[in-house]
PAZAPA-4460 file (N, C-alpha, C; in steps of 0.05 Angstrom, whole numbers, plus 32768, in hexadecimal, padded with zeros to 4 digits):
% residues 149
    n_x    n_y    n_z   ca_x   ca_y   ca_z    c_x    c_y    c_z   seq   type   mol
   80EB   8B5B   88F9   80EB   8B72   8910   80DB   8B66   8924     1      M     A
   80DE   8B5B   893C   80CF   8B6A   8950   80C0   8B7A   8952     2      V     A
   80AD   8B87   895D   80AF   8BA3   8965   8093   8B96   8978     3      G     A
   8079   8B8A   8978   806E   8B82   898A   8070   8B6A   8991     4      V     A
   8071   8B51   8989   8075   8B38   8996   8092   8B2A   8999     5      F     A
   8092   8B1F   89A9   80B0   8B16   89A9   80BC   8B01   899E     6      E     A
   80A9   8AF4   8996   80AA   8AD8   8984   8099   8ADB   896B     7      R     A
   8097   8AD0   894F   808F   8AD5   893D   8091   8ABA   8931     8      V     A
   8078   8AB4   892C   8082   8A91   8922   806B   8A9C   8904     9      Y     A
   8082   8A81   88EB   8071   8A87   88D9   8068   8A69   88BE    10      E     A
   8064   8A6A   88B9   8065   8A4F   88A9   805B   8A59   8888    11      V     A
   8070   8A59   8871   8066   8A66   8857   8074   8A5E   8847    12      G     A
   8074   8A5B   882B   807D   8A5D   880F   808A   8A72   8813    13      P     A
   80A7   8A6A   880C   80C0   8A81   8809   80CC   8A7D   87E7    14      V     A
   80CA   8A8E   87DC   80D5   8A94   87B8   80E5   8AA3   87BD    15      F     A
   8102   8A9D   87C4   8120   8AAA   87C0   8120   8ABA   87A6    16      R     A
   8127   8AD3   879B   8135   8AE4   8792   8146   8AE9   878C    17      A     A
   8159   8AED   87AB   8174   8AE9   87AC   8183   8AD0   87A2    18      E     A
   819C   8ADB   8787   819D   8AC6   877E   81B6   8AB8   8794    19      P     A
   81C0   8A95   8785   81D0   8A90   8797   81D9   8A6F   8786    20      H     A
   81F7   8A72   878A   820B   8A60   877A   820E   8A4A   877F    21      D     A
   81FD   8A43   8794   8207   8A23   87A2   81E9   8A11   879D    22      T     A
   81E9   89F2   8796   81DB   89E8   879B   81C7   89EC   87B8    23      V     A
   81CA   89F1   87C9   81C4   89F9   87E3   81AF   89FD   87E9    24      R     A
   81AD   8A1F   87D8   8190   8A2B   87E4   817B   8A24   87CA    25      H     A
   816C   8A1B   87D7   814F   8A18   87C9   813F   8A33   87B9    26      L     A
   8133   8A3B   87A6   8129   8A5E   879D   810F   8A55   87A8    27      A     A
   8109   8A3F   87AD   80E5   8A44   87B8   80EB   8A28   87C5    28      Q     A
   80DA   8A2D   87E5   80DB   8A1F   87FA   80BF   8A1F   880C    29      Y     A
   80C0   8A0E   881F   80AB   8A0C   883B   80B4   8A23   884F    30      T     A
   80B6   8A37   8857   80C2   8A40   8875   80BC   8A3F   8886    31      S     A
   80C8   8A36   88A4   80BF   8A39   88BD   80C9   8A58   88C5    32      L     A
   80B5   8A77   88BC   80D0   8A86   88CA   80C5   8A8A   88E8    33      D     A
   80DE   8A92   88FD   80DB   8A9A   8917   80E4   8ABE   8915    34      A     A
   80DB   8AC9   8924   80E2   8ADF   891D   80E7   8AE3   8946    35      E     A
   80FD   8AE6   8947   8103   8AE5   896A   810A   8AF0   8976    36      L     A
   8107   8B0C   898C   810A   8B25   899A   811D   8B16   89AE    37      G     A
   812D   8B2D   89BC   8134   8B2F   89DA   814E   8B19   89D1    38      F     A
   8161   8B1B   89C1   8174   8B08   89C4   818D   8B1B   89C4    39      I     A
   81AB   8B0A   89C9   81BF   8B18   89C8   81C9   8B19   89AD    40      G     A
   81CC   8AFB   899F   81CE   8AFE   898A   81CD   8AE4   8978    41      D     A
   81D1   8AE2   8965   81C8   8ACE   8958   81C8   8AB5   895A    42      H     A
   81E9   8AAB   8977   81E3   8A92   8985   81D0   8A90   8997    43      R     A
   81BB   8AA1   8998   81A5   8A99   89A8   8193   8A85   8998    44      D     A
   8194   8A90   898B   8180   8A89   896D   8189   8A70   8960    45      V     A
   81A5   8A70   895B   81B0   8A56   8959   81B2   8A3C   897D    46      M     A
   81A3   8A4A   898C   81A8   8A3C   8999   8186   8A26   899E    47      A     A
   8172   8A3D   8999   815D   8A38   8995   8153   8A1B   897B    48      V     A
   8162   8A20   8966   815F   8A12   8953   8168   89F5   8953    49      V     A
   8183   89F8   896B   819B   89DD   896D   8183   89D3   8982    50      R     A
   8174   89E1   8998   8162   89D1   899C   8149   89BC   8993    51      E     A
   8137   89CD   897E   812D   89C5   895C   8139   89AB   8955    52      V     A
   8154   89B7   8959   815D   89A1   8935   8170   898E   8948    53      M     A
   8179   8990   895B   8186   897F   896B   81AA   897B   8958    54      A     A
   81B3   8991   894A   81C4   8996   893D   81D7   89AA   8940    55      A     A
   81F0   89A9   893C   81FC   89BD   893E   8200   89D6   8926    56      M     A
   8206   89EA   8926   8200   89FE   8910   8216   8A12   8917    57      L     A
   821F   8A21   8900   823E   8A33   88F5   8235   8A43   88ED    58      D     A
   8241   8A61   88EE   8244   8A73   88E8   823E   8A6B   88C5    59      G     A
   823E   8A83   88BE   8240   8A8B   889D   8251   8AA1   8899    60      T     A
   8269   8AA3   8881   826E   8AC1   8875   825F   8ACC   886A    61      G     A
   8262   8AE4   8877   8254   8B03   8866   824B   8AF4   884F    62      V     A
   8262   8AF2   883D   8259   8AF3   8816   8248   8ADE   8814    63      A     A
   8241   8ACE   8825   8223   8ABC   8818   8213   8AC2   8826    64      V     A
   8216   8AD6   8836   81F9   8AD8   8853   81E9   8AF6   8845    65      R     A
   81D9   8AFA   8840   81C9   8B15   8836   81CB   8B30   8840    66      P     A
   81C8   8B44   8836   81D3   8B63   883C   81CD   8B65   884E    67      F     A
   81AE   8B50   8861   81A5   8B5F   887E   81B0   8B56   888F    68      Y     A
   81CB   8B45   8886   81D3   8B2F   88A5   81E9   8B3A   88B3    69      T     A
   81E6   8B3E   88C5   81F9   8B50   88DA   8215   8B43   88D5    70      H     A
   822D   8B55   88D8   8245   8B47   88DA   8252   8B3B   88F8    71      P     A
   8268   8B22   88F2   8269   8B1C   8910   827C   8B2F   891B    72      E     A
   8272   8B3F   8935   828C   8B52   8944   82AB   8B3E   8940    73      P     A
   82BC   8B4A   893B   82D8   8B47   893F   82DA   8B35   8927    74      G     A
   82CC   8B26   8916   82CF   8B17   8908   82BC   8B26   88E9    75      R     A
   82BF   8B39   88DB   82B6   8B4A   88CD   82B6   8B31   88B3    76      P     A
   82BE   8B1B   88A4   82BC   8B0F   8893   82A5   8AED   88A2    77      S     A
   829F   8AF3   88B6   8286   8ADC   88BB   8278   8AF3   88CC    78      F     A
   8253   8AE1   88BD   8239   8AEF   88CB   8235   8AE0   88DD    79      S     A
   8228   8AF5   88EC   820E   8AEA   8901   81F8   8AD9   88F5    80      N     A
   8201   8AC9   88E7   81F3   8AAF   88D8   81EF   8AA0   88D6    81      G     A
   81E2   8A8C   88CA   81EA   8A69   88CE   81DB   8A5E   88B9    82      F     A
   81DC   8A49   88B2   81D7   8A33   88A7   81D2   8A13   88AD    83      D     A
   81BD   8A0E   88AC   81C6   89E7   88AB   81BD   89E2   8899    84      L     A
   81D0   89BB   8894   81CE   89C0   8878   81D4   89A2   8889    85      L     A
   81B7   8993   8878   81B7   8973   8878   81B1   8968   885C    86      F     A
   81CC   895B   8857   81DF   894F   883D   81D5   8961   8826    87      R     A
   81F2   8976   882A   81EE   898E   8820   81D5   89A1   881A    88      G     A
   81BA   899C   882A   81B0   89A7   8819   81A8   89C0   8831    89      L     A
   81A3   89D9   882E   819A   89E3   8849   8179   89E7   884D    90      E     A
   8174   89E3   8870   8156   89DA   887A   8154   89EA   888E    91      I     A
   8174   89FD   8891   8169   8A15   88A2   817E   8A2E   88A2    92      V     A
   8173   8A42   88A3   8188   8A5F   889B   817B   8A69   88B3    93      T     A
   8188   8A81   88BC   8186   8A99   88D2   819D   8AA9   88D5    94      G     A
   8194   8ABD   88D5   81AA   8ADA   88DB   81A0   8AEE   88ED    95      G     A
   81AE   8AFF   8900   81A5   8B14   8911   81AB   8B24   88FE    96      Q     A
   8194   8B2E   88F9   8192   8B50   88DE   8196   8B67   88EA    97      R     A
   81A3   8B77   88D5   81B1   8B85   88DC   818D   8BA0   88F5    98      L     A
   8199   8BB8   88F9   8185   8BCA   890E   818B   8BDE   890C    99      H     A
   81A3   8BF3   8903   81AE   8C0B   88F3   81AC   8C13   88D9   100      R     A
   8195   8C20   88DE   8196   8C2B   88C0   81B5   8C2F   88A8   101      Y     A
   81C8   8C3E   88BA   81DF   8C44   88AB   81E8   8C22   88AA   102      G     A
   81ED   8C12   88B5   81FA   8BFA   88AB   81ED   8BF2   88A5   103      D     A
   81CA   8BEE   8895   81C4   8BED   8878   81CF   8BFB   886B   104      Y     A
   81D2   8C14   8862   81D8   8C23   8851   81FB   8C18   8848   105      L     A
   820E   8C10   885A   821F   8C10   8856   8220   8BEC   883F   106      A     A
   820C   8BDD   8852   8214   8BC1   8848   8206   8BCA   882A   107      A     A
   81F9   8BDB   8820   81EF   8BDA   8809   81FA   8BF8   87F2   108      L     A
   8213   8BF6   87FF   8221   8C11   87F1   822A   8C08   87D6   109      A     A
   8220   8C1D   87C5   8221   8C17   87A1   8210   8C0C   8790   110      G     A
   81FC   8C04   87A6   81E0   8BFB   879E   81C9   8C10   879E   111      Q     A
   81BB   8C0C   8788   81A1   8C1B   8787   8185   8C14   879C   112      D     A
   818F   8C27   87A2   8179   8C30   87D0   815E   8C23   87BD   113      L     A
   8150   8C29   87A8   8133   8C28   879B   8128   8C12   87AB   114      A     A
   8138   8BFB   879B   811F   8BE2   87A3   8120   8BE0   87C3   115      P     A
   8132   8BEE   87D4   8131   8BD9   87F3   8128   8BEA   880C   116      Y     A
   811D   8C0A   87FB   8109   8C22   8806   80FD   8C23   881C   117      E     A
   80EF   8C0F   8812   80CE   8C09   881B   80D7   8BF2   8841   118      A     A
   80E7   8BE1   883F   80F8   8BDC   884F   8112   8BF3   8864   119      Y     A
   811A   8BFA   8851   8139   8C12   8869   8125   8C22   8877   120      L     A
   8104   8C21   886E   80F7   8C35   8888   80F0   8C34   8898   121      Q     A
   80ED   8C13   8896   80ED   8C10   88BA   8103   8C10   88D2   122      A     A
   811B   8C13   88C3   8135   8C1A   88CE   8145   8C2E   88D6   123      F     A
   8133   8C49   88B6   8138   8C5E   88B9   813C   8C73   88D6   124      R     A
   812D   8C76   88E7   8122   8C76   88FC   812D   8C5F   8917   125      H     A
   8135   8C4F   8915   8146   8C3E   892A   812E   8C22   8932   126      G     A
   8147   8C13   893A   8138   8BF0   8938   814C   8BF2   8957   127      Q     A
   813B   8BDD   8962   814C   8BD4   897D   815E   8BCF   897F   128      R     A
   8177   8BD9   898A   818D   8BC7   898A   8195   8BA9   898D   129      P     A
   81A5   8B8D   8988   81AA   8B7A   898E   81BC   8B79   89A8   130      A     A
   81CD   8B91   89A3   81DE   8B92   89BE   81D7   8B9D   89DB   131      D     A
   81C0   8B96   89DF   81AE   8BA7   89FA   81AC   8B88   8A07   132      H     A
   81AD   8B85   8A23   81A4   8B6C   8A32   8188   8B77   8A3B   133      A     A
   817F   8B69   8A45   8160   8B66   8A4D   815D   8B71   8A62   134      L     A
   814D   8B83   8A75   8137   8B8E   8A5F   8137   8BAC   8A4E   135      P     A
   815A   8BB0   8A59   8153   8BC9   8A49   8155   8BC8   8A2B   136      A     A
   815B   8BC0   8A25   8155   8BBE   8A06   8155   8BA4   89F9   137      G     A
   8139   8B9C   89F0   813D   8B85   89D5   8148   8B87   89BA   138      P     A
   8150   8B67   89B8   8162   8B70   89A0   8153   8B64   8986   139      A     A
   815C   8B74   896D   8143   8B72   8956   8143   8B60   894B   140      P     A
   812F   8B4D   8939   811D   8B3C   8933   813B   8B25   892C   141      A     A
   813F   8B0A   892E   8149   8AFA   8922   8137   8AEB   8910   142      F     A
   813E   8AE7   88FA   8132   8AD5   88E7   8135   8AB6   88E5   143      A     A
   812D   8AA1   88E1   813B   8A85   88D8   8125   8A80   88CB   144      I     A
   8130   8A6D   88B6   811F   8A67   88A0   8125   8A45   889C   145      A     A
   8111   8A32   88A8   8112   8A26   889D   8110   8A0F   8885   146      S     A
   811B   8A04   8871   8118   89FF   8862   810E   89ED   8852   147      T     A
   80FA   89DD   8851   80F0   89C7   8852   80DD   89C5   8836   148      W     A
   80F0   89B3   8824   80E7   89B3   8806   80CD   89AA   8805   149      A     A
***
């Protein structure tokens, strides 16, 4: 969530609690996180990563993305997210996050919301949407996690 700063970067350890049924996702790694505001969609972030990594990135299916990843408009089985794999290992992952409280409730339908309550509070009264051009309304945060084991 980018509220004050346009770009926020951080390097630190990550301990994933999300289960993954693939060998390409690490449960623990050192991450380079970038929260980017003022974007149109995930393709803007993919361009940033492409410049840094000089690699081609493709979108990822919704079924393998976290609940907070925005579905791709017109192709609901795909997400506005991506992974960069090198020799079968995830080294970059990213996704445009949802920004509407109702979308989060729909994404978490059938689940106990109590564990997510603190996270959901930030969206209860609104976040900036991703579909406004500058300067009318900047996009919500876009997270990139670079996984260097």
